[in-house]
C-alpha positions as CSV (number, residue, x, y, z in Angstrom):
1,X,0.0,0.0,0.0
2,X,1.4,3.3,-1.0
3,X,1.9,6.2,1.4
4,X,-0.4,9.1,1.5
5,X,1.0,12.6,1.7
6,X,-0.3,14.5,4.7
7,X,-1.8,17.9,4.1
8,X,-0.1,20.6,6.0
9,X,-2.3,23.6,6.6
10,X,-0.7,27.1,6.0
11,X,0.7,28.9,9.0
12,X,-1.4,31.6,10.4
13,X,-0.7,34.4,12.9
14,X,-2.0,33.1,16.3
15,X,-5.2,34.7,17.6
16,X,-3.6,35.1,21.0
17,X,-0.2,35.8,22.5
18,X,0.8,35.3,26.1
19,X,1.4,38.5,28.0
20,X,4.5,39.6,29.8
21,X,4.7,41.4,33.2
22,X,4.0,45.1,32.6
23,X,6.1,47.9,34.2
24,X,5.1,51.0,32.2
25,X,1.4,51.6,32.0
26,X,-0.3,54.4,30.1
27,X,-3.7,55.7,31.2
28,X,-6.4,57.2,28.9
29,X,-9.6,58.4,30.5
30,X,-12.8,59.6,28.9
31,X,-12.9,63.4,29.3
32,X,-16.7,63.5,29.2
33,X,-17.0,61.3,32.2
34,X,-15.7,62.8,35.5
35,X,-15.9,59.5,37.2
36,X,-13.4,58.1,34.7
37,X,-10.9,60.9,35.7
38,X,-11.4,60.1,39.3
39,X,-10.7,56.4,38.7
40,X,-7.6,57.3,36.7
41,X,-6.1,58.9,39.8
42,X,-6.9,55.8,41.8
43,X,-5.3,53.6,39.2
44,X,-2.2,55.8,39.1
45,X,-1.7,55.5,42.8
46,X,-2.2,51.7,42.8
47,X,0.3,51.2,39.9
48,X,3.0,53.4,41.6
49,X,2.5,51.5,44.8
50,X,3.2,48.3,42.9
51,X,6.4,49.5,41.3
52,X,5.0,50.6,37.9
53,X,5.7,53.7,36.0
54,X,2.6,55.6,34.9
55,X,2.8,57.2,31.5
56,X,0.6,60.2,31.0
57,X,-1.7,60.7,28.1
58,X,0.2,63.7,26.9
59,X,3.4,61.6,26.9
60,X,1.7,58.8,25.0
61,X,0.6,61.3,22.4
62,X,4.1,62.5,21.8
63,X,5.5,59.0,21.0
64,X,2.4,57.2,19.7
65,X,2.3,55.0,22.8
66,X,5.7,53.5,22.4
67,X,6.8,54.4,25.9
68,X,4.1,52.1,27.4
69,X,4.1,48.3,27.7
70,X,0.3,48.5,27.8
71,X,-2.4,51.2,28.0
72,X,-5.5,51.1,30.3
73,X,-8.5,52.9,28.7
74,X,-11.2,54.2,31.0
75,X,-14.3,54.6,28.7
76,X,-16.5,52.7,26.3
77,X,-15.9,50.9,23.0
78,X,-15.7,54.2,21.1
79,X,-12.8,55.4,23.2
80,X,-11.1,52.0,22.8
81,X,-11.2,52.5,19.0
82,X,-9.9,56.0,19.2
83,X,-7.0,54.8,21.5
84,X,-6.2,52.0,19.1
85,X,-6.0,54.4,16.3
86,X,-3.8,56.8,18.2
87,X,-1.6,54.1,19.7
88,X,-1.5,51.3,17.2
89,X,0.0,47.9,18.1
90,X,0.1,48.7,21.8
91,X,-1.9,46.3,24.0
92,X,-5.1,47.9,25.4
93,X,-7.0,47.0,28.6
94,X,-10.4,48.6,28.6
95,X,-12.4,49.4,31.8
96,X,-16.0,49.9,30.8
97,X,-17.7,53.3,31.2
98,X,-19.9,52.8,28.2
99,X,-23.2,50.9,27.6
100,X,-22.0,47.7,25.9
101,X,-18.4,47.0,26.4
102,X,-17.2,44.4,23.9
103,X,-13.8,46.0,23.6
104,X,-13.8,47.6,27.1
105,X,-14.1,44.2,28.7
106,X,-13.5,44.9,32.4
107,X,-16.2,46.4,34.6
108,X,-15.3,49.2,36.9
109,X,-15.6,47.2,40.2
110,X,-13.1,44.7,38.8
111,X,-10.2,47.2,38.1
112,X,-8.0,46.0,41.0
113,X,-7.8,42.3,40.0
114,X,-7.5,43.4,36.4
115,X,-4.5,45.6,37.1
116,X,-3.0,42.9,39.3
117,X,-3.2,40.4,36.4
118,X,-1.7,42.9,34.0
119,X,1.3,43.7,36.3
120,X,1.9,40.0,37.0
121,X,1.7,39.0,33.3
122,X,-1.4,36.8,33.9
123,X,-3.2,37.9,30.7
124,X,-3.3,37.3,27.0
125,X,-3.3,39.6,24.1
126,X,-5.9,39.0,21.4
127,X,-4.4,39.9,18.1
128,X,-7.0,41.5,15.7
129,X,-6.4,42.5,12.1
130,X,-7.5,45.9,10.8
131,X,-8.8,47.2,7.5
132,X,-7.1,49.5,5.0
133,X,-9.2,51.6,2.6
134,X,-8.1,53.2,-0.7
135,X,-10.2,55.0,-3.3
136,X,-9.4,54.6,-7.0
137,X,-10.8,57.7,-8.7
138,X,-9.9,58.0,-12.3
139,X,-6.1,57.7,-12.5
140,X,-5.7,58.8,-8.8
141,X,-5.3,56.6,-5.8
142,X,-6.5,58.2,-2.5
143,X,-5.4,56.6,0.7
144,X,-8.1,56.9,3.3
145,X,-6.3,55.3,6.3
146,X,-7.2,52.2,8.3
147,X,-10.0,51.1,10.7
148,X,-10.4,48.7,13.6
149,X,-14.1,47.9,13.2
150,X,-15.3,48.5,9.7
151,X,-15.2,50.3,6.4
152,X,-18.7,51.4,5.3
153,X,-20.2,52.9,2.2
154,X,-23.2,54.7,3.6
155,X,-25.9,56.0,1.3
156,X,-28.1,59.1,2.0
157,X,-31.8,59.5,1.3
158,X,-31.6,57.7,-2.1
159,X,-30.7,54.2,-2.9
160,X,-27.1,53.5,-3.9
161,X,-26.0,50.6,-6.2
162,X,-22.8,49.0,-5.0
163,X,-21.0,46.4,-7.1
164,X,-18.9,43.9,-5.1
165,X,-15.7,42.3,-6.4
166,X,-13.6,39.8,-4.4
167,X,-10.1,39.1,-5.7
168,X,-11.0,40.8,-9.0
169,X,-14.1,38.6,-9.5
170,X,-17.5,40.1,-9.8
171,X,-19.9,38.9,-7.1
172,X,-23.1,40.9,-7.4
173,X,-24.7,44.4,-7.5
174,X,-26.5,45.4,-4.3
175,X,-29.1,48.2,-4.4
176,X,-29.8,49.6,-1.0
177,X,-28.3,51.8,1.8
178,X,-24.7,50.8,1.2
179,X,-22.2,48.1,2.2
180,X,-20.2,47.1,5.3
181,X,-16.8,45.4,5.3
182,X,-16.1,44.4,8.9
183,X,-13.3,42.9,11.0
184,X,-13.9,40.2,13.6
185,X,-13.8,42.8,16.3
186,X,-16.3,45.0,14.4
187,X,-18.7,42.1,13.8
188,X,-20.7,42.9,17.0
189,X,-21.1,46.5,15.9
190,X,-22.7,47.8,12.7
191,X,-22.2,44.5,11.0
192,X,-24.4,42.7,13.5
193,X,-27.0,45.5,13.5
194,X,-27.3,45.1,9.7
195,X,-27.9,41.3,9.9
196,X,-24.3,40.2,9.4
197,X,-22.5,37.3,11.1
198,X,-20.6,37.5,14.4
199,X,-16.9,36.4,14.0
200,X,-15.4,35.1,17.2
201,X,-11.8,35.4,18.3
202,X,-9.5,33.4,16.0
203,X,-11.6,33.7,12.9
204,X,-9.3,35.1,10.2
205,X,-11.8,36.7,7.9
206,X,-13.8,39.8,7.1
207,X,-17.5,40.1,6.8
208,X,-19.2,41.8,3.8
209,X,-22.7,42.8,4.6
210,X,-25.3,44.8,2.5
211,X,-27.2,47.5,4.4
212,X,-31.0,47.4,3.9
213,X,-30.6,45.7,0.5
214,X,-33.6,46.2,-1.8
215,X,-33.5,42.6,-2.9
216,X,-34.3,39.1,-1.5
217,X,-30.7,38.2,-2.3
218,X,-28.8,39.9,0.6
219,X,-26.7,37.1,2.1
220,X,-23.5,38.3,3.7
221,X,-20.1,36.9,2.9
222,X,-17.1,36.0,5.0
223,X,-13.9,36.2,3.1
224,X,-10.3,35.4,4.0
225,X,-8.2,38.2,5.5
226,X,-5.9,37.8,2.4
227,X,-8.8,38.7,0.1
228,X,-9.0,42.0,-1.8
229,X,-12.5,43.5,-1.6
230,X,-13.5,46.2,-4.0
231,X,-16.8,48.2,-3.9
232,X,-17.7,50.1,-7.0
233,X,-20.4,52.8,-7.1
234,X,-22.6,52.1,-10.1
235,X,-24.9,55.1,-9.9
236,X,-24.7,58.8,-9.0
237,X,-26.1,58.9,-5.5
238,X,-22.9,60.2,-3.8
239,X,-22.7,58.2,-0.6
240,X,-20.1,58.7,2.1
241,X,-17.1,56.5,3.1
242,X,-17.2,55.9,6.8
243,X,-14.3,54.4,8.8
244,X,-15.1,53.3,12.4
245,X,-18.2,55.5,12.4
246,X,-16.2,58.5,11.2
247,X,-17.1,60.1,7.8
248,X,-14.0,60.6,5.8
249,X,-14.9,61.5,2.2
250,X,-17.9,61.9,-0.1
251,X,-17.9,59.3,-2.9
252,X,-18.6,59.7,-6.6
253,X,-20.0,57.5,-9.3
254,X,-17.5,55.0,-10.6
255,X,-15.3,55.3,-7.5
256,X,-13.7,52.1,-6.5
257,X,-13.2,51.5,-2.7
258,X,-10.4,49.0,-2.3
259,X,-10.5,47.3,1.1
260,X,-7.8,44.9,2.3
261,X,-6.0,43.9,5.5
262,X,-4.6,46.9,7.2
263,X,-1.0,47.6,8.2
264,X,-1.7,47.7,11.9
265,X,-2.8,45.2,14.5
266,X,-5.4,45.8,17.2
267,X,-4.1,44.3,20.4
268,X,-6.7,43.7,23.1
269,X,-5.8,42.5,26.6
270,X,-8.0,39.7,27.8
271,X,-8.1,38.1,31.2
272,X,-9.0,34.6,32.5
273,X,-12.4,35.8,33.5
274,X,-13.3,37.1,30.0
275,X,-16.3,35.2,28.6
276,X,-17.3,36.5,25.1
277,X,-20.4,34.3,25.0
278,X,-21.7,35.3,28.4
279,X,-21.2,39.0,27.4
280,X,-23.1,38.4,24.2
281,X,-26.0,36.9,26.0
282,X,-26.2,39.5,28.7
283,X,-25.2,42.8,27.1
284,X,-27.6,42.3,24.2
285,X,-30.2,40.5,26.3
286,X,-29.9,37.7,23.8
287,X,-31.3,34.9,25.9
288,X,-33.8,32.8,24.0
289,X,-34.9,31.2,27.3
290,X,-33.9,33.5,30.2
291,X,-34.5,30.8,32.8
292,X,-32.4,28.1,31.0
293,X,-29.8,26.4,33.0
294,X,-26.9,24.8,31.1
295,X,-26.2,21.1,31.7
296,X,-22.5,21.6,31.7
297,X,-20.6,23.7,34.3
298,X,-18.9,26.7,32.8
299,X,-15.1,26.7,32.5
300,X,-12.9,29.7,32.9
301,X,-10.9,31.0,29.9
302,X,-7.3,29.9,30.0
């Protein structure tokens, strides 16, 4: 009997990396929430008592966060995204002062054990890819930057026709309110609200989701992170390109929005108590049977 060659899957960047003990900690607090500023003072005192150097937000801004081993963000998911844009590739630990908290994972009452885990190196860093957006307009190429959650073509009061191409192959034309290309981290945001899939940690793909598509054929796609996604405007409705909820440019007919894996990495600190599925059930009140008791005992994340 002949031998059979084994298939060796391609190497992928691991979804998680093990943390190291932290000694220089940056703190970014939501300016609109006085209680976040108050807690920032408490955090600074605790860190200094435990032999850590506290890096001010102004110092972080000067060097792009390179002076910190990790940054603690006191705010909601919006501030987490802004901090990730301002301090790319730096691990972020979010303490939730917002309403949902899928990126700001730690609740306020748990800040002491969270900091203790950070200082002791008892945490993991979830590595998330970002999205790069470029507009091809005639013979010009206009770089629009990169995003953590999503790149969105958002129509106004009139229907916009968006042609979708994946790796230079035509997929379909979608008439509606626009189109979303989402990362795994962004899949619980606009992507989910528009009926798209939720991509859990470790899924190496991007979701492509039509917004209010005026057609019974509106199935979203999940493509490889190595895929090139192109969105072509087929009519003259002049929608807006939006990155992470921030409008960046008005689009024109025949513009091509080229979306691919971004140059940066979103690095999210997770602790052993982090439970994405429990957060999903409770924060969105997504419990089909609220009184259901699981037959298996829950296990803590490792």
